[in-house]
C-alpha positions, 0 to 999 in steps of 0.5 A: 500500500503506497500513498504519495501523500505519505512519501517523504514522511515516517510515523511519529512512532518511528521518529520517537524511536530515533529520538529515544536512541539519541537521548540514550547515546547522550547526544546534545539536544541542540543538535536535533531539537530544531528539526521539524516534527519534534514539537510535543504536539506532533511527536506525541500525536500518532496521527502526525507523520514527521518528515523522514529527513528528521529521522535521517538527521538523528540517525546521522548524529547517532553514528557520529557518537557510536559505531553503526553496529551499536546504533543498530542494536540500540535502536532495536532494543528501544523498540518494544513490541507495540511501540510501532503501533498497529504495524507490529500487531499485523506481524505478531497476531497473524495466523503464521509469522509468514502471514504477518510479515507479508501483511507488514510488507503491504502496510509498510507505509504505516511506519516508514517512507515507502518512497525510499524503503521496501520490504519484500518476502520471497519463497524458494523451496524450503527457504523464505527470505525477508529483504529490506531495501533502503535507498534513502539519502543517508550518510554511509554509516547511518545507512548501515545502521538503519538497514541493520536495525530494520532486520533486527525489528523484523526478527524481533516481531517474527520471534514474538509471533512464533513465541520462540527465538527464531534464528535465521540461517543467513543474514546479509547486510548492504553495509560495510564490514565493521571491525567488530560486530558483536552487537549484530551477532547478539541482535540476530542470534547468529554469526552467519552474517554476510556484509557488503551484500546487494540487499539486506535480508534474513533467510529462514527455514520455511517451517519456522515461518509457516508454523501456526502462531500460538496466540493467533485469533481468527479474524483478528488480522482482518480487523488490524488491516482495516485499522491500518488503512484507517490510520493511514487515511487519517494521517497528517503528513508534515512535509514542511513548515506550512504543514506544521503551522496548519496542525498548530492552527487546527489545534486551536480551540474550536469554540473561539476564533484562533488568534495569531499570537496564540498560534505563534506562541504554540510554535515558539516564534514571534507573530512577525516571524509567523506572518513572514513565514506565511508570506514566504509560503504564498499564503496569509493568516486570514486565508489559512483561518478561513480555510480551516473554518470552511473545512470545519463547517463542512465537516460539522454539516455532513457528519453531525446533527448540530443546528446552524447556531451551534455550528456557528459557535463551534467554528468561531462565527458571531452568529448563524447569519455570519455563518450563512454569509460565509457559506454563500460566499464559498459555495453560492448556497445555504448551509441547509442545502449544503448539508443535503448534498451529503458527506464529502468523500472519505478521503477529503474529510479525513484531511480536514486538519492537513489541507493536503 
């Protein structure tokens, strides 16, 4: 499942994983605190998808402070089952580990930028190979760490699904041969690691991945797939500063008109700087506020039974008359007529907060 809207972004869960590793390594915050998507309202919101460049920069900083083999091991240690959200449970709750990793490949977008990362599962007789292809523009050491960590995450979750430690018969890494790789031996449970390979992969005996999961529940995988789809449909990609501004604006209380000073304070910049940045992005404060109001009004008309007075109050208008004038200006009709046209398409209403 690939969405162009999500390309260039990763899940906030993955960003938190990278940030936790940076803190564990003692990297000074001034090296990364300014990066897009690290504000608490974005980082702690599982609907937000920070820029992939933020995780890339943190990974690069990490490999300056420690060997890439240790960074890979630390990232894997920081990622407990469930820390990557529904994607984890697609693997651990499937009928077999193979079913789970195949679902994980389909919904990889739920975690990473599938514009640069791909998960492939291939069967060849009695062997099954799980491959991770990473083409992100990272510094060399950081790329090695990311590729090694990805395999570690897959192995952890497959082992959790099987309820026993799975040991691959072979590991290949598209990474340079390190001086020491004790951390990788511990991560994969084997010394059969081949470096400088074309693709990073784990190869298992087919019976290991085809055996029934001890705790699988019939029908649960279908529920989790639907949940993953819904999560992606409602996700808010934060590609740039303007996306961050719009999430801050949308977070303002709906019962009152948002103010420039409140949003500037939320974003930790001056009102003058905020207006200047909006101008640089070809938009204005008043235009953004009107777009937000318009989206909220359409959402309330199509998805609630609230009266026009209540909708006016919730969207920052003085009264129903002001709301009717606004709706007529936008659509050339009345709120009641607009409501009768029925709800907007699901993909449109899901993006009320991001205008993407």
